[in-house]
MDAnalysis code that builds the backbone (N, CA, C; Angstrom):
import MDAnalysis as mda
import numpy as np

u = mda.Universe.empty(591, n_residues=197, atom_resindex=np.repeat(np.arange(197), 3), trajectory=True)
u.add_TopologyAttr("name", ["N", "CA", "C"] * 197)
u.add_TopologyAttr("resid", np.arange(1, 198))
u.add_TopologyAttr("resname", ["MET", "LEU", "LYS", "THR", "VAL", "ASN", "ARG", "VAL", "LEU", "LEU", "GLY", "LEU", "LEU", "GLY", "LEU", "GLY", "LEU", "PHE", "ALA", "LEU", "GLY", "GLY", "GLY", "VAL", "LEU", "LEU", "GLY", "ALA", "LEU", "ASP", "LEU", "PRO", "HIS", "ARG", "TRP", "ASP", "PHE", "GLY", "LEU", "PRO", "GLY", "TRP", "TRP", "PRO", "PHE", "ARG", "GLY", "PRO", "ASP", "ASP", "VAL", "VAL", "LEU", "GLY", "PRO", "GLU", "GLY", "ARG", "THR", "ARG", "TRP", "ARG", "ASP", "GLU", "GLY", "TRP", "TRP", "TRP", "PRO", "THR", "VAL", "ILE", "ALA", "VAL", "LEU", "ALA", "VAL", "LEU", "LEU", "ILE", "LEU", "LEU", "LEU", "TRP", "TRP", "LEU", "LEU", "ALA", "GLN", "ARG", "ARG", "ARG", "ARG", "LEU", "GLY", "GLY", "VAL", "LEU", "VAL", "HIS", "SER", "GLY", "ASP", "GLY", "ALA", "ALA", "ALA", "ARG", "LEU", "ASP", "GLY", "ARG", "THR", "LEU", "GLU", "ASP", "VAL", "ILE", "GLU", "GLU", "GLU", "ALA", "GLN", "ALA", "LEU", "ASP", "GLY", "VAL", "SER", "ARG", "ALA", "HIS", "VAL", "ARG", "LEU", "THR", "GLY", "ARG", "SER", "THR", "ALA", "PRO", "ALA", "ALA", "ARG", "VAL", "ARG", "LEU", "LEU", "LEU", "GLU", "PRO", "HIS", "ALA", "ASP", "PRO", "ALA", "ARG", "THR", "LEU", "GLY", "ARG", "LEU", "SER", "ARG", "GLU", "THR", "LEU", "ALA", "HIS", "ALA", "ARG", "ASP", "SER", "ALA", "GLY", "LEU", "ASP", "SER", "LEU", "PRO", "SER", "LYS", "VAL", "ARG", "LEU", "LYS", "GLU", "VAL", "ARG", "HIS", "HIS", "ALA", "GLN", "ARG", "THR", "ALA"])
u.atoms.positions = np.array([
    [-43.404, -96.326, 100.555],
    [-43.835, -96.485, 99.173],
    [-45.354, -96.589, 99.082],
    [-45.959, -97.413, 99.965],
    [-47.404, -97.608, 99.952],
    [-48.132, -96.313, 100.266],
    [-47.608, -95.536, 101.221],
    [-48.241, -94.263, 101.553],
    [-48.204, -93.313, 100.363],
    [-47.090, -93.295, 99.639],
    [-46.973, -92.411, 98.475],
    [-47.967, -92.814, 97.390],
    [-48.060, -94.124, 97.117],
    [-49.016, -94.597, 96.109],
    [-50.433, -94.252, 96.525],
    [-50.758, -94.454, 97.813],
    [-52.097, -94.116, 98.297],
    [-52.399, -92.639, 98.105],
    [-51.450, -91.792, 98.453],
    [-51.678, -90.357, 98.336],
    [-51.853, -89.936, 96.883],
    [-51.028, -90.487, 95.999],
    [-51.138, -90.134, 94.578],
    [-52.484, -90.605, 94.019],
    [-52.857, -91.864, 94.311],
    [-54.129, -92.382, 93.796],
    [-55.322, -91.615, 94.348],
    [-55.313, -91.358, 95.655],
    [-56.426, -90.600, 96.241],
    [-56.462, -89.169, 95.716],
    [-55.283, -88.570, 95.501],
    [-55.229, -87.216, 94.940],
    [-55.796, -87.170, 93.529],
    [-55.407, -88.150, 92.680],
    [-55.924, -88.198, 91.314],
    [-57.425, -88.467, 91.290],
    [-57.876, -89.376, 92.137],
    [-59.300, -89.667, 92.219],
    [-60.075, -88.442, 92.683],
    [-59.560, -87.761, 93.701],
    [-60.214, -86.553, 94.189],
    [-60.236, -85.451, 93.150],
    [-59.134, -85.278, 92.433],
    [-59.067, -84.261, 91.384],
    [-60.058, -84.570, 90.263],
    [-60.142, -85.845, 89.861],
    [-61.106, -86.233, 88.820],
    [-62.546, -86.000, 89.248],
    [-62.880, -86.390, 90.483],
    [-64.246, -86.170, 90.975],
    [-64.568, -84.686, 91.121],
    [-63.572, -83.904, 91.550],
    [-63.760, -82.458, 91.669],
    [-64.026, -81.832, 90.298],
    [-63.252, -82.252, 89.283],
    [-63.443, -81.715, 87.929],
    [-64.793, -82.125, 87.361],
    [-65.179, -83.379, 87.557],
    [-66.470, -83.849, 87.056],
    [-67.618, -83.127, 87.752],
    [-67.525, -83.031, 89.083],
    [-68.575, -82.325, 89.827],
    [-68.658, -80.854, 89.451],
    [-67.491, -80.217, 89.277],
    [-67.490, -78.808, 88.867],
    [-68.091, -78.621, 87.493],
    [-67.787, -79.550, 86.566],
    [-68.356, -79.461, 85.219],
    [-69.862, -79.614, 85.218],
    [-70.371, -80.570, 85.993],
    [-71.821, -80.756, 86.086],
    [-72.464, -79.524, 86.718],
    [-71.807, -78.970, 87.739],
    [-72.335, -77.784, 88.413],
    [-72.361, -76.573, 87.481],
    [-71.352, -76.428, 86.637],
    [-71.325, -75.328, 85.658],
    [-72.561, -75.369, 84.760],
    [-72.849, -76.579, 84.265],
    [-74.014, -76.703, 83.392],
    [-75.329, -76.574, 84.141],
    [-75.415, -77.191, 85.314],
    [-76.671, -77.176, 86.066],
    [-77.071, -75.770, 86.501],
    [-76.097, -74.933, 86.841],
    [-76.396, -73.551, 87.262],
    [-76.408, -72.579, 86.082],
    [-76.191, -73.086, 84.860],
    [-76.187, -72.279, 83.644],
    [-75.184, -71.124, 83.732],
    [-74.037, -71.377, 84.333],
    [-73.025, -70.341, 84.528],
    [-72.387, -69.845, 83.231],
    [-72.213, -70.699, 82.180],
    [-71.638, -70.150, 80.944],
    [-72.483, -69.019, 80.348],
    [-73.808, -69.138, 80.413],
    [-74.673, -68.083, 79.882],
    [-74.736, -66.885, 80.821],
    [-74.751, -67.136, 82.110],
    [-74.832, -66.033, 83.086],
    [-73.556, -65.202, 83.108],
    [-72.409, -65.871, 83.034],
    [-71.134, -65.148, 83.145],
    [-70.504, -64.891, 81.776],
    [-71.194, -65.301, 80.738],
    [-70.797, -65.038, 79.359],
    [-69.394, -65.573, 79.038],
    [-69.250, -66.890, 79.145],
    [-68.016, -67.533, 78.689],
    [-68.393, -68.813, 77.960],
    [-67.512, -69.260, 77.076],
    [-67.785, -70.429, 76.255],
    [-67.157, -71.693, 76.814],
    [-67.716, -72.811, 76.426],
    [-67.204, -74.128, 76.806],
    [-66.662, -74.827, 75.563],
    [-65.726, -75.761, 75.716],
    [-65.216, -76.499, 74.554],
    [-66.343, -77.254, 73.845],
    [-66.143, -77.539, 72.577],
    [-67.179, -78.207, 71.790],
    [-67.501, -79.610, 72.272],
    [-66.539, -80.300, 72.886],
    [-66.767, -81.664, 73.350],
    [-67.448, -81.716, 74.716],
    [-67.651, -80.559, 75.351],
    [-68.208, -80.534, 76.708],
    [-69.659, -81.008, 76.681],
    [-70.024, -82.033, 77.446],
    [-71.376, -82.605, 77.337],
    [-72.473, -81.806, 78.056],
    [-72.168, -81.083, 79.108],
    [-73.218, -80.407, 79.884],
    [-73.159, -78.904, 79.610],
    [-74.068, -78.417, 78.815],
    [-74.045, -77.012, 78.439],
    [-75.123, -76.210, 79.144],
    [-76.134, -76.841, 79.671],
    [-77.202, -76.104, 80.339],
    [-77.916, -76.968, 81.353],
    [-78.892, -76.363, 82.060],
    [-79.607, -77.108, 83.109],
    [-80.402, -78.301, 82.591],
    [-80.753, -78.302, 81.306],
    [-81.565, -79.397, 80.765],
    [-80.726, -80.547, 80.210],
    [-79.408, -80.380, 80.143],
    [-78.542, -81.443, 79.625],
    [-78.346, -82.536, 80.667],
    [-78.122, -83.748, 80.169],
    [-77.865, -84.886, 81.054],
    [-76.413, -85.330, 80.869],
    [-75.926, -86.084, 81.842],
    [-74.543, -86.535, 81.786],
    [-74.321, -87.446, 80.589],
    [-75.228, -88.375, 80.351],
    [-75.107, -89.311, 79.230],
    [-76.480, -89.460, 78.590],
    [-76.636, -88.891, 77.410],
    [-77.919, -88.922, 76.709],
    [-78.188, -90.248, 76.039],
    [-79.381, -90.381, 75.395],
    [-79.735, -91.651, 74.732],
    [-78.749, -92.048, 73.645],
    [-78.265, -91.084, 72.843],
    [-77.328, -91.439, 71.778],
    [-75.991, -91.908, 72.338],
    [-75.575, -91.338, 73.448],
    [-74.331, -91.771, 74.069],
    [-74.443, -93.157, 74.673],
    [-75.624, -93.474, 75.202],
    [-75.815, -94.790, 75.816],
    [-75.921, -95.908, 74.784],
    [-76.468, -95.596, 73.599],
    [-76.707, -96.645, 72.596],
    [-75.749, -96.579, 71.416],
    [-74.798, -95.695, 71.454],
    [-73.916, -95.435, 70.317],
    [-73.148, -96.675, 69.850],
    [-72.531, -97.426, 70.789],
    [-71.658, -98.537, 70.414],
    [-72.276, -99.907, 70.695],
    [-73.536, -99.925, 71.025],
    [-74.148, -101.182, 71.457],
    [-74.128, -102.256, 70.368],
    [-74.271, -101.889, 69.116],
    [-74.320, -102.871, 68.031],
    [-72.943, -103.306, 67.548],
    [-71.886, -102.678, 68.029],
    [-70.528, -103.046, 67.616],
    [-70.096, -104.325, 68.343],
    [-69.408, -105.216, 67.643],
    [-68.992, -106.491, 68.232],
    [-67.923, -106.354, 69.305],
    [-67.138, -105.317, 69.246],
    [-66.051, -105.148, 70.202],
    [-66.500, -104.457, 71.489],
    [-67.684, -103.856, 71.515],
    [-68.104, -103.008, 72.635],
    [-68.190, -103.756, 73.959],
    [-68.997, -104.838, 74.014],
    [-69.208, -105.525, 75.292],
    [-67.947, -106.225, 75.787],
    [-67.152, -106.899, 74.935],
    [-65.892, -107.467, 75.452],
    [-64.953, -106.399, 76.010],
    [-64.919, -105.222, 75.371],
    [-64.064, -104.140, 75.869],
    [-64.548, -103.631, 77.215],
    [-65.860, -103.425, 77.339],
    [-66.425, -102.951, 78.611],
    [-66.145, -103.949, 79.724],
    [-66.356, -105.232, 79.444],
    [-66.136, -106.265, 80.466],
    [-64.652, -106.347, 80.829],
    [-63.754, -106.250, 79.837],
    [-62.319, -106.313, 80.109],
    [-61.865, -105.122, 80.946],
    [-62.341, -103.935, 80.617],
    [-61.961, -102.737, 81.387],
    [-62.460, -102.842, 82.819],
    [-63.711, -103.290, 82.992],
    [-64.250, -103.437, 84.349],
    [-63.507, -104.517, 85.134],
    [-63.114, -105.606, 84.463],
    [-62.360, -106.669, 85.144],
    [-60.991, -106.158, 85.589],
    [-60.295, -105.410, 84.714],
    [-58.990, -104.854, 85.083],
    [-59.141, -103.876, 86.235],
    [-60.187, -103.042, 86.179],
    [-60.438, -102.088, 87.264],
    [-60.712, -102.814, 88.581],
    [-61.486, -103.886, 88.532],
    [-61.771, -104.669, 89.739],
    [-60.495, -105.302, 90.299],
    [-59.652, -105.854, 89.430],
    [-58.392, -106.459, 89.884],
    [-57.493, -105.417, 90.528],
    [-57.400, -104.223, 89.918],
    [-56.578, -103.157, 90.497],
    [-57.107, -102.710, 91.848],
    [-58.426, -102.597, 91.981],
    [-59.007, -102.198, 93.265],
    [-58.786, -103.262, 94.334],
    [-58.901, -104.535, 93.959],
    [-58.639, -105.612, 94.921],
    [-57.172, -105.627, 95.341],
    [-56.271, -105.407, 94.378],
    [-54.843, -105.334, 94.716],
    [-54.584, -104.190, 95.677],
    [-55.193, -103.043, 95.416],
    [-55.008, -101.881, 96.281],
    [-55.540, -102.165, 97.683],
    [-56.705, -102.835, 97.758],
    [-57.288, -103.182, 99.057],
    [-56.378, -104.136, 99.820],
    [-55.847, -105.155, 99.154],
    [-54.959, -106.104, 99.825],
    [-53.641, -105.458, 100.230],
    [-53.203, -104.466, 99.467],
    [-51.949, -103.781, 99.790],
    [-52.085, -102.922, 101.043],
    [-53.308, -102.625, 101.464],
    [-53.510, -101.796, 102.647],
    [-53.246, -102.551, 103.945],
    [-53.272, -103.870, 103.863],
    [-53.011, -104.655, 105.079],
    [-51.610, -104.368, 105.569],
    [-51.467, -104.368, 106.882],
    [-50.143, -104.106, 107.450],
    [-49.190, -105.222, 107.068],
    [-48.062, -104.823, 106.567],
    [-47.077, -105.804, 106.144],
    [-46.121, -106.118, 107.272],
    [-45.558, -107.308, 107.187],
    [-44.561, -107.738, 108.169],
    [-43.309, -106.882, 108.012],
    [-42.767, -106.508, 109.142],
    [-41.574, -105.665, 109.161],
    [-40.353, -106.496, 108.785],
    [-39.602, -106.044, 107.785],
    [-38.442, -106.796, 107.314],
    [-37.255, -106.742, 108.248],
    [-37.077, -105.617, 108.932],
    [-35.931, -105.479, 109.814],
    [-36.093, -104.307, 110.753],
    [-35.305, -104.301, 111.815],
    [-35.317, -103.240, 112.823],
    [-33.925, -102.630, 112.866],
    [-33.873, -101.302, 112.813],
    [-32.588, -100.623, 112.907],
    [-32.148, -100.571, 114.360],
    [-30.963, -101.097, 114.632],
    [-30.408, -101.133, 115.981],
    [-29.246, -100.158, 116.035],
    [-29.297, -99.197, 116.949],
    [-28.211, -98.235, 117.110],
    [-27.169, -98.818, 118.064],
    [-25.948, -98.917, 117.582],
    [-24.904, -99.571, 118.368],
    [-24.235, -98.632, 119.361],
    [-24.494, -97.333, 119.277],
    [-23.908, -96.390, 120.223],
    [-22.675, -95.687, 119.694],
    [-22.058, -96.215, 118.647],
    [-20.862, -95.571, 118.090],
    [-21.187, -94.787, 116.815],
    [-22.456, -94.472, 116.617],
    [-22.867, -93.703, 115.449],
    [-23.277, -94.563, 114.274],
    [-22.949, -95.840, 114.316],
    [-23.327, -96.747, 113.228],
    [-24.623, -97.471, 113.615],
    [-25.340, -97.908, 112.616],
    [-26.581, -98.637, 112.859],
    [-26.500, -100.000, 112.188],
    [-27.055, -100.984, 112.843],
    [-27.121, -102.336, 112.281],
    [-28.584, -102.676, 112.050],
    [-28.807, -103.633, 111.199],
    [-30.183, -104.031, 110.897],
    [-30.423, -105.437, 111.447],
    [-31.392, -105.537, 112.342],
    [-31.770, -106.817, 112.933],
    [-32.936, -107.389, 112.128],
    [-32.808, -108.622, 111.697],
    [-33.856, -109.256, 110.905],
    [-35.160, -109.320, 111.699],
    [-36.248, -108.834, 111.103],
    [-37.541, -108.786, 111.780],
    [-38.061, -110.156, 112.148],
    [-37.895, -111.126, 111.247],
    [-38.395, -112.482, 111.520],
    [-37.633, -113.127, 112.678],
    [-36.348, -112.841, 112.774],
    [-35.555, -113.382, 113.880],
    [-36.051, -112.840, 115.209],
    [-36.308, -111.536, 115.257],
    [-36.822, -110.935, 116.491],
    [-38.202, -111.486, 116.825],
    [-39.034, -111.696, 115.818],
    [-40.354, -112.296, 116.056],
    [-40.204, -113.697, 116.653],
    [-39.277, -114.488, 116.103],
    [-39.069, -115.856, 116.603],
    [-38.605, -115.863, 118.054],
    [-37.711, -114.941, 118.393],
    [-37.202, -114.874, 119.771],
    [-38.327, -114.507, 120.731],
    [-39.153, -113.522, 120.351],
    [-40.272, -113.122, 121.216],
    [-41.252, -114.282, 121.363],
    [-41.528, -114.992, 120.257],
    [-42.444, -116.139, 120.315],
    [-41.925, -117.212, 121.264],
    [-40.640, -117.565, 121.150],
    [-40.074, -118.612, 122.005],
    [-40.139, -118.216, 123.473],
    [-39.805, -116.965, 123.763],
    [-39.832, -116.530, 125.163],
    [-41.262, -116.457, 125.688],
    [-42.196, -116.069, 124.839],
    [-43.604, -116.004, 125.267],
    [-44.154, -117.406, 125.511],
    [-43.773, -118.375, 124.667],
    [-44.255, -119.742, 124.850],
    [-43.684, -120.387, 126.104],
    [-42.556, -119.871, 126.601],
    [-41.966, -120.404, 127.822],
    [-42.687, -119.913, 129.075],
    [-43.567, -118.914, 128.926],
    [-44.315, -118.412, 130.086],
    [-45.298, -119.468, 130.555],
    [-45.535, -119.512, 131.853],
    [-46.449, -120.485, 132.441],
    [-47.863, -120.243, 131.925],
    [-48.486, -121.302, 131.417],
    [-49.870, -121.219, 130.961],
    [-50.029, -120.869, 129.493],
    [-48.947, -120.621, 128.783],
    [-49.045, -120.279, 127.360],
    [-48.833, -121.540, 126.527],
    [-49.834, -121.877, 125.733],
    [-49.747, -123.050, 124.878],
    [-49.027, -122.733, 123.574],
    [-49.352, -121.593, 122.986],
    [-48.724, -121.209, 121.724],
    [-48.714, -119.691, 121.615],
    [-47.715, -119.152, 120.936],
    [-47.606, -117.701, 120.749],
    [-47.319, -117.409, 119.282],
    [-47.856, -116.307, 118.829],
    [-47.581, -115.838, 117.466],
    [-47.303, -114.343, 117.544],
    [-46.198, -113.903, 116.958],
    [-45.784, -112.506, 117.020],
    [-45.570, -111.999, 115.601],
    [-46.040, -110.787, 115.358],
    [-45.813, -110.135, 114.064],
    [-45.394, -108.705, 114.321],
    [-44.272, -108.309, 113.743],
    [-43.790, -106.938, 113.871],
    [-44.307, -106.116, 112.696],
    [-44.814, -104.923, 112.997],
    [-45.308, -104.014, 111.976],
    [-44.693, -102.645, 112.222],
    [-45.050, -101.683, 111.412],
    [-44.556, -100.322, 111.587],
    [-43.313, -100.059, 110.763],
    [-42.531, -99.094, 111.220],
    [-41.301, -98.712, 110.523],
    [-40.101, -99.366, 111.183],
    [-39.001, -99.441, 110.455],
    [-37.806, -100.085, 111.004],
    [-37.220, -99.293, 112.169],
    [-37.498, -97.995, 112.239],
    [-37.008, -97.183, 113.356],
    [-38.013, -97.128, 114.509],
    [-39.262, -97.492, 114.241],
    [-40.293, -97.469, 115.285],
    [-41.231, -98.657, 115.104],
    [-40.747, -99.866, 115.420],
    [-41.590, -101.051, 115.231],
    [-42.667, -101.164, 116.304],
    [-43.681, -101.950, 115.981],
    [-44.740, -102.290, 116.931],
    [-44.968, -103.795, 116.819],
    [-45.433, -104.394, 117.905],
    [-45.626, -105.849, 117.927],
    [-47.102, -106.178, 118.073],
    [-47.518, -107.188, 117.337],
    [-48.855, -107.767, 117.500],
    [-48.655, -109.188, 118.001],
    [-49.157, -109.463, 119.190],
    [-48.910, -110.748, 119.847],
    [-50.239, -111.457, 120.059],
    [-50.281, -112.723, 119.678],
    [-51.446, -113.566, 119.962],
    [-50.984, -114.722, 120.822],
    [-51.624, -114.870, 121.974],
    [-51.272, -115.957, 122.884],
    [-52.444, -116.909, 123.015],
    [-52.163, -118.190, 122.932],
    [-53.146, -119.232, 123.177],
    [-52.869, -119.768, 124.576],
    [-53.822, -119.543, 125.486],
    [-53.618, -119.875, 126.903],
    [-54.221, -121.220, 127.272],
    [-53.530, -121.919, 128.148],
    [-54.070, -123.149, 128.727],
    [-55.214, -122.783, 129.686],
    [-56.126, -123.722, 129.948],
    [-57.262, -123.422, 130.838],
    [-56.855, -122.971, 132.247],
    [-55.703, -123.455, 132.741],
    [-55.291, -123.100, 134.101],
    [-54.573, -121.744, 134.159],
    [-54.320, -121.115, 133.023],
    [-53.529, -119.877, 132.994],
    [-54.303, -118.705, 133.587],
    [-53.577, -117.813, 134.242],
    [-54.140, -116.570, 134.772],
    [-53.839, -115.464, 133.753],
    [-54.837, -114.995, 132.999],
    [-54.586, -114.029, 131.923],
    [-53.878, -112.756, 132.397],
    [-54.285, -112.206, 133.543],
    [-53.671, -110.962, 134.022],
    [-52.196, -111.180, 134.353],
    [-51.897, -112.298, 135.006],
    [-50.505, -112.594, 135.368],
    [-49.664, -112.846, 134.117],
    [-50.232, -113.583, 133.147],
    [-49.509, -113.868, 131.904],
    [-49.245, -112.588, 131.126],
    [-50.229, -111.722, 131.051],
    [-50.068, -110.451, 130.339],
    [-49.020, -109.576, 131.019],
    [-49.011, -109.560, 132.352],
    [-48.019, -108.788, 133.096],
    [-46.604, -109.287, 132.843],
    [-46.430, -110.619, 132.879],
    [-45.096, -111.185, 132.633],
    [-44.653, -110.963, 131.192],
    [-45.602, -111.060, 130.259],
    [-45.264, -110.815, 128.860],
    [-44.758, -109.384, 128.689],
    [-45.440, -108.447, 129.314],
    [-45.051, -107.042, 129.190],
    [-43.738, -106.747, 129.908],
    [-43.625, -107.201, 131.165],
    [-42.448, -106.880, 131.975],
    [-41.195, -107.641, 131.563],
    [-41.373, -108.872, 131.087],
    [-40.214, -109.709, 130.785],
    [-39.958, -109.849, 129.275],
    [-40.872, -110.511, 128.595],
    [-40.641, -110.855, 127.188],
    [-40.481, -109.627, 126.300],
    [-41.470, -108.744, 126.329],
    [-41.413, -107.573, 125.452],
    [-40.334, -106.592, 125.901],
    [-40.093, -106.519, 127.212],
    [-39.026, -105.640, 127.714],
    [-37.661, -106.144, 127.255],
    [-37.457, -107.472, 127.262],
    [-36.194, -108.040, 126.767],
    [-35.992, -107.708, 125.296],
    [-37.057, -107.869, 124.509],
    [-36.959, -107.583, 123.074],
    [-36.651, -106.112, 122.837],
    [-37.332, -105.249, 123.579],
    [-37.112, -103.801, 123.429],
    [-35.675, -103.431, 123.786],
    [-35.197, -103.960, 124.924],
    [-33.838, -103.631, 125.372],
    [-32.769, -104.212, 124.452],
    [-32.968, -105.441, 123.992],
    [-31.954, -106.071, 123.144],
    [-31.850, -105.389, 121.784],
    [-32.949, -104.812, 121.303],
    [-32.906, -104.103, 120.022],
    [-32.545, -102.635, 120.202],
    [-32.382, -102.201, 121.447],
    [-32.013, -100.806, 121.699],
    [-33.110, -99.823, 121.361],
    [-34.376, -100.237, 121.523],
    [-35.512, -99.377, 121.184],
    [-35.951, -98.587, 122.405],
    [-36.423, -97.373, 122.163],
    [-36.982, -96.576, 123.263],
    [-38.304, -97.164, 123.737],
    [-39.090, -97.658, 122.791],
    [-40.377, -98.263, 123.142],
    [-40.722, -99.329, 122.109],
    [-41.573, -100.240, 122.511],
    [-42.082, -101.272, 121.611],
    [-43.588, -101.403, 121.857],
    [-44.392, -100.518, 121.233],
    [-45.842, -100.601, 121.428],
    [-46.354, -101.967, 120.994],
    [-47.263, -102.516, 121.788],
    [-47.720, -103.878, 121.509],
    [-49.218, -103.993, 121.688],
    [-49.814, -104.809, 120.825],
    [-51.216, -105.204, 120.975],
    [-51.210, -106.695, 121.231],
    [-51.853, -107.097, 122.310],
    [-51.836, -108.511, 122.701],
    [-53.255, -109.041, 122.662],
    [-53.421, -110.175, 122.013],
    [-54.723, -110.837, 121.956],
    [-54.594, -112.189, 122.653],
    [-55.438, -112.415, 123.649],
    [-55.398, -113.663, 124.415],
    [-56.585, -114.540, 124.022],
    [-56.321, -115.814, 123.870],
    [-57.375, -116.765, 123.553],
    [-57.110, -118.043, 124.323],
    [-58.162, -118.674, 124.788],
    [-58.003, -119.887, 125.592],
    [-58.111, -121.119, 124.720],
    [-57.284, -122.118, 125.031],
    [-57.348, -123.402, 124.329],
    [-58.669, -124.069, 124.672],
    [-59.341, -124.576, 123.660],
    [-60.612, -125.291, 123.906],
    [-60.321, -126.779, 123.988],
    [-60.706, -127.372, 125.107],
    [-60.545, -128.813, 125.282],
    [-61.904, -129.467, 125.145],
    [-61.943, -130.580, 124.422],
    [-63.190, -131.324, 124.286],
    [-63.456, -132.088, 125.581],
    [-64.705, -132.227, 125.889],
    [-65.076, -132.974, 127.094],
    [-64.652, -134.426, 126.946],
    [-64.122, -134.983, 128.028],
    [-63.686, -136.364, 127.980],
    [-64.763, -137.252, 128.629],
    [-65.011, -138.367, 127.993],
    [-66.034, -139.293, 128.504],
    [-65.401, -140.243, 129.502],
    [-66.025, -140.385, 130.643],
    [-65.499, -141.330, 131.644],
    [-66.434, -142.526, 131.716],
    [-65.853, -143.690, 131.978],
    [-66.666, -144.911, 132.025],
    [-67.100, -145.204, 133.424],
])
């Protein structure tokens, strides 16, 4: 759904900019006079000396009481829509994973449940203080984002190897997935210095 909305919005924006740019180019190159064709009466750019918005257009509604509240309201709505669109671009948590049972039927495994299982198994690894897992992607091709908080004594390479070979492999096999691409971020627990007497 998000991809479709993005494509439609970007297509409309691109089409509008293309039409505006083409209209300005028509007037700037004086093509209506050179190629002998007419423009609609409302068309603002008729020749190379015309501007996009002349003095009368800029000052036309300035003295009206409704002008500035309308401009501010339209800009505020536009800003809210753009912020919503920007926030919608963030990767969303995967609601479920399709599991093929082998008999032609498919079951849906809750995404949060699978995240919890991966987190618990990752936290059981030696040297891991805390784990956070988020599944993204499509229900037929999920991907995992894993953040591990390591104790100071932990060996990052060994922990990463066990996470890949054991924890993520168990999750992949139990869900019947061909692959489970993963991004792992490791961070060390910070301990404050202790004062000795």
